[in-house]
C-alpha positions in Angstrom: -16.3 4.7 -2.4 -16.8 3.2 -5.5 -17.4 6.6 -7.3 -14.0 7.6 -5.9 -12.0 3.9 -6.5 -13.5 4.6 -10.5 -12.0 8.1 -10.6 -8.8 7.1 -9.6 -8.8 4.3 -12.1 -9.9 6.2 -15.0 -6.6 8.7 -15.3 -3.1 8.5 -15.5 -0.9 7.4 -12.9 0.5 10.2 -11.6 -2.2 12.0 -11.9 -4.1 9.6 -9.7 -1.6 9.7 -7.1 -1.3 13.8 -6.7 -5.2 13.3 -5.9 -4.6 10.5 -3.4 -1.7 12.7 -1.7 -4.6 15.7 -1.3 -7.0 13.0 0.1 -4.3 11.7 2.8 -3.7 15.8 3.4 -7.2 16.8 3.7 -8.2 16.4 7.3 -11.9 17.2 6.9 -12.4 15.3 4.1 -14.6 12.0 3.7 -13.3 8.9 4.6 -14.6 7.3 1.3 -12.2 8.9 -0.7 -9.0 7.4 1.3 -10.5 4.1 1.4 -11.0 4.4 -2.5 -7.1 5.6 -2.5 -6.0 2.7 -0.3 -7.3 0.1 -2.8 -6.3 1.7 -5.6 -3.0 1.3 -4.5 -2.8 -2.1 -3.1 -4.7 -3.1 -6.2 -2.5 -1.9 -8.7 1.1 -1.5 -6.6 0.8 -4.1 -4.1 1.9 -1.4 -1.7 1.0 2.2 -0.3 3.9 4.6 -0.8 4.7 3.6 -4.4 5.8 6.3 -7.1 5.5 9.8 -5.7 4.3 8.7 -2.4 7.9 6.8 -2.2 8.6 10.0 0.7 6.1 9.4 2.7 7.6 5.8 4.0 8.3 5.7 7.9 5.7 9.0 8.2 2.9 6.8 8.4 0.5 9.5 6.7 -2.1 6.3 5.4 -2.4 5.3 9.3 -2.6 8.6 10.5 -4.6 9.7 7.8 -7.2 7.0 8.4 -7.6 7.9 12.4 -4.8 5.8 13.8 -2.2 7.8 16.3 1.6 7.7 16.1 2.8 9.8 18.9 1.2 9.0 21.5 1.3 5.5 19.5 -2.6 3.8 19.8 -3.1 0.4 21.1 -3.6 -0.8 17.7 0.0 0.3 16.5 1.8 -1.0 19.8 -0.2 -4.7 19.2 1.1 -4.3 15.8 4.6 -3.7 16.3 4.8 -6.3 19.1 3.2 -8.7 16.4 5.7 -7.7 13.8 8.9 -8.4 16.2 7.3 -11.6 18.0 8.1 -12.6 14.1 11.2 -10.5 13.4 9.3 -8.5 10.6 9.8 -5.0 10.2 6.1 -3.4 10.9 4.7 -1.7 7.9 2.7 0.4 7.1 0.0 -1.9 4.8 0.1 -3.8 7.9 -0.2 -1.3 10.1 -3.3 -0.2 7.9 -5.2 -3.7 7.7 -4.9 -4.2 11.3 -6.3 -0.4 11.9 -9.0 -1.6 9.1 -9.9 -5.0 11.3 -10.7 -2.9 14.2 -12.9 0.1 12.7 -14.8 -2.7 11.1 -16.3 -4.0 14.7 -19.6 -3.0 15.5 -18.2 -0.2 18.1 -15.7 0.8 15.4 -12.3 2.4 16.7 -10.6 5.6 17.9 -14.3 7.2 17.1 -14.1 5.6 13.0 -16.4 3.1 11.8 -16.7 1.4 8.8 -18.6 -1.1 6.7 -17.6 -4.6 8.0 -16.3 -6.4 5.1 -13.2 -3.5 4.1 -10.5 -4.9 5.7 -10.9 -8.3 4.1 -11.1 -6.6 0.8 -8.2 -4.6 1.5 -6.5 -8.3 2.5 -7.5 -9.6 -0.4 -6.3 -6.5 -3.2 -2.7 -6.6 -1.0 -2.4 -9.9 -2.1 -3.7 -9.6 -5.9 -1.8 -6.1 -6.6 1.7 -7.8 -5.4 1.0 -10.9 -7.6 0.3 -8.5 -10.5 3.3 -6.3 -9.7 5.8 -9.4 -9.9 4.3 -10.7 -13.1 4.6 -7.1 -14.9 8.0 -7.2 -12.8 8.7 -10.1 -14.8 7.6 -9.4 -18.2 9.7 -6.2 -18.2 12.9 -8.0 -17.0 12.2 -10.6 -20.2 12.7 -7.4 -22.0 15.7 -7.0 -21.3 18.7 -9.1 -22.5 21.4 -9.0 -20.2 21.7 -9.8 -16.8 22.9 -6.8 -16.1 19.9 -4.8 -17.6 17.7 -7.1 -15.2 19.6 -6.6 -11.8 19.3 -2.5 -12.7 15.7 -2.5 -13.2 15.3 -4.5 -10.2 17.0 -2.0 -7.9 15.0 0.8 -9.9 12.3 -0.4 -8.6 13.6 -0.9 -5.6 14.6 2.6 -5.4 10.4 3.7 -5.9 9.5 1.4 -2.9 7.8 -1.5 -5.8 8.9 -4.2 -4.2 6.9 -6.8 -5.9 7.5 -5.6 -9.5 11.4 -6.0 -8.5 11.3 -9.7 -7.2 9.6 -10.3 -10.2 12.9 -8.5 -12.0 15.1 -10.6 -9.5 13.4 -13.8 -10.5 14.1 -12.6 -13.9 17.6 -12.3 -13.5 18.0 -14.9 -11.5 16.7 -17.0 -14.3 19.2 -15.5 -16.3 
């Protein structure tokens, strides 16, 4: 997985996103590139469907590509959906992938897929780190905008590209203006 992660980090973001799209749609490809793609996206953006991949929001491409089932929904999907409903939160693909990895990292695996034992912990850590880093980038970028309108527009652009942590940074700076 580390080799695939390095490949993604050593190319331009648009190229990396195209590579990831290829990994996700390759049904017969190995799992390591997909795992590396999850880590890359969460570390860099704090979300799985940033940039060009935002068109995939709601399709659960990541979840299905990594061994989950939506139609019919598998037990992990149903449990995660219920958990989020109880907390009055939307079900996100990031959370679904995390819970899927958590089950797949157990000695018996899940849905016929077994992953290395600490992958789910890395996913959780990188998602938190990626969200924080992107928020800070949003704050820095927003400081370059001198007007409140510019900062709000920056926030809206980030929301449109599904980069919520960055949008929060822009919004924080708009509120501070």
